[in-house]
N, C-alpha and C positions, 0 to 999 in steps of 0.2 A: 504494500498500498504506501501511497504519497499523500501526505497530510500537509495543508497547509494553513497558516494564518492569514486572511483576506480582509481587507478593508470593505466593508459594503458601507450603505445607506444609514445602515441599522448600526455601524459601528465595527469593531473587529467581531470575525468570525473565523472559527477553527472550523475545516471543512475536507471531505475526501476529494482526491483530483482523479476525474475520471474524462481521458482526454482532454479537451479542450474546456471543460466546466469543473466547479467546483460544488460539490455537494455539501450543503451549510449544514453543521451540526446547531443546536442550542447553546453550545459552548462560545464563550468569547477569546477563548484560550486554548492551544491544543494541550497546555499542562494542565489544563482541567479535565482532561480525559486521560490523563496515566492515573495508573499504571498500565489500563487493558485499553489499548486502540482495538483489538478485536473487538473488543464489547463497544465501542464507541461508533465501531462501522455501524452497528446496527440503526443509531440516531442519524445518518448521515441522509442530507436530503430532507429531515425536518423542519429546517427552517430557510427551505426552498435551495435555488441553484443560482448561481451567478458564471457568467463567462472568466475564466482563468486570465485575468488582465495582470501582465505583470509589473506596472506599475501600483498596483493596489497591493502585492504582497506584503507580508510584515514578517519579520524575523519568526523562527518556529516556536519560540519560548519568549512571551513578550515581555516579561522583568523574572529574567533569571536569579535565584539568589547565589549560587554560586559559578563562576567563571572561570574556570581552571586550564593552564595550558602547561605543557609541557616542554623543556628548551632542548637543543642539541640532540634532536631524536633520528636524523638520518646523516649517514656517515660523512657524505658528501659536503651537506653543509658544515658538521662539524669543522672539515677541514678547510672552509672558504671564512668560519667566524673566528679562526685563530688570528687573522688580522685585523680584527675590528673589536674585540673582546677577549683575547687572549687567553680561549677556555681550550682544552684538552676532551677527547671524549670521557664521557660520564659513566663511572662504575657504579653510581647511585643516579635515578632518579632525578631531575632537576625542574623542579616547578615552581611556578609563580601561578598570580592571579592577575585576572584583569577585572576592574571593578565592574559593576552591575551597570553603570553609567555608560561604559563602553560598549555594551549591545547594542548592535545597528540592525536596520534592515537589508536585503541583499541586493537592492537597486538603489538605498539612499545615499548621500551624497556623505564622505569622511573630510573631517577635518586637516587641513595643515596646520599646527598650532601657531600659536600668534608667538610663542617661546622657543621656536624651533624650527629648523631649515631641514633637518635630517630624516624627515620621513621617509619609511621603507613598508615594505610587504613583506608577508610571509604566507603563501596559500599553503591551505591545511585540510586535512579531512577531521569532521568535528563529531562527536559524539553526544547525543541527548541522552541524559540517562533517565530511565521510565519506573525504577523501583528504590523504595531503602535499602540499602544495604551497608554492613558493618563486617569487617574481618572476612570478605570475600576473596575465595580462592581462587587462583587462576580458573581453574576446570570450570568455575561456575559464574566466570565474569559476565558471560553472556547473556546470563540471566538478568541483568541490570541494562541492558541496552534496549530501549525505546525505537533507536533508530539513528542515521546518520545524516550529514548534509556537509555542504560546503562551508569554509570560513577561510577569512583572513587576519591576521594576528598583525596588525599595523602597529610599528614599535618605532619609538622616538630614541633614534642611536646615541646619541650627545647626553640622553636624559638617562636611558639603558645604562651607559658606562659610568655614570657620574656616581652612579648609587650601588650600594653593596648588594643588594638584592636587584632585582627586574622590575619591581611594583611601578615605579614610577616612570619610567620608559616605556611600559606594556599597558596602563593602565589609563591614559587618556580618554576623554571622552571620543565616542562612534568609531571608536578603534578595534570594536569586536563585531563587524557583519558578517552573520552567518544565516543559511538557507539554502535555495528558497523553499524547500519543501525540508520535512521529515520524512525521511528514506527507511521504511521498517526493513530489518535486518534478511526476511525473506526474501526480497526483491532483488538482494545480491548474490551472483552465484559462485564469485571467485572474490573476495575480499582482498588477496595480496594482489591481485590484477588491477584493482584501482589506480588510475592516471590522475595523478596531481599537475597541474601548471597553471602558470600565472602567465599573463600578457600585460604589457603596459604599453597604450597605445597602438595595440596590434601587434608589439614585437613581443615573441615569447621571451620570457625571463627563467621559468621554472619548469623543470620536468623530471617527475620522479613517482614511484609505486609504493603502494601500501605496504608491499613486502620487503620495502627497504629500511623501516622503520628497524631501530636498534632496540627496543621496548614494544613489546607488542601492545595492541590494545587491553587483552587479559592481563598482560604484566602491569600496566598501568591501575587499571581497576584495583588490581590485588595491591598494589602498595599505596594506594590513596586511600582505599577501606581500612588498611593495618591503622591509618592514624586518626582517619574522623569518615562521619558517616554522608555517604552521598544518597541523595534525594530525590524523587521525580522533578523532574526540569532542569538540574545541574547541567551544564554544559561543559566538553570538555575539549579542548584542543590540542589534536594529537601530533604536533610536530612539522616542521616545514623541509621541502628537499633543498638543495644548492640552488643557485641562483639570484638572492636577494641582493638589493640594489646594493648594500653594503661591501658586498663580496668583488665588486667592480674595480677598478684603478684607470679613473677617478670614479668614487659611488655616484652611482644613477640615483640620487634622491629623489623621492614624487616631487612635483610642483603644482601649484594650483593650476587648474587646466585638464591635468592628466586623466585619464582612463583608464583605471585598473579591472582586468577581468579574471576572476578565478574559473577553473575547471575542475570538476572532478568527474570520472567516467561513471554514469549512471546515477549521480546525484544533482544532476544540474549545474548551473554558474552563480555565480554573483558578478556585478557589474557597478563598480561606485564609481561617482565623478570626485575628484581631489578639490575641494575649495577651502579657500582662506578662510580661517576662523575669524568670526567677528570678537574682537574683545568689548565684553559687556560684564558688568559686575551687576550678578545677581544676588540678592538677598532677600529672603522670604521670611 
């Protein structure tokens, strides 16, 4: 199944994708349908149907409680990253979080920050957690997965380098677009064969395969749940292949006006315009 959050005249609705239509459910967010999307399918269409309009698609989880991301999880990316973050291949999984306010739609604009000109892209496969889990062994990790989608871990490299952790450089608002669909695991015949690609203004920058991950998704889930509980609607970015902007000499930073496209075979694509952030003080 492919599920989508889509904006309608009645607000956001979760729906089941069938061809070029969306069968709307009574839920406003896919998160409300977890942990049982199979049961939720029976309700699909109860709130009508609409055309599958890309401009109306929202991220699959509107307000995730946790956005977690693993760093340095493709060997070729580890090699290129030595030049800009001085790291070597990790023996232990290297995790950071992106802030909840980083969550962004698959076709929404992404901010070039006021405070930096070193904005970079990282094409990733994203996992959506469907059940609650703690101390989950690798062999049962698949039971927690509701589905997969595309994602881009936008990174502000000078802020990333300036901190002992990556939390600041990775957590800027708008810097975690994901979607366009939540694709359930039964739709994927060979997970390792999923191809992850990024393009900037039509130029291919990244190409890798899920099988190239250093730590598998099952290993990632087992590691995370050894420390804390994963819950329905949590979002996991699973690492990026080589070809990020910081890996070029000179670096190829994103600029306002650039268009970034992320593709994962079988999962669809993201396409985000880079726009200059406006410095607006917000106090409520």
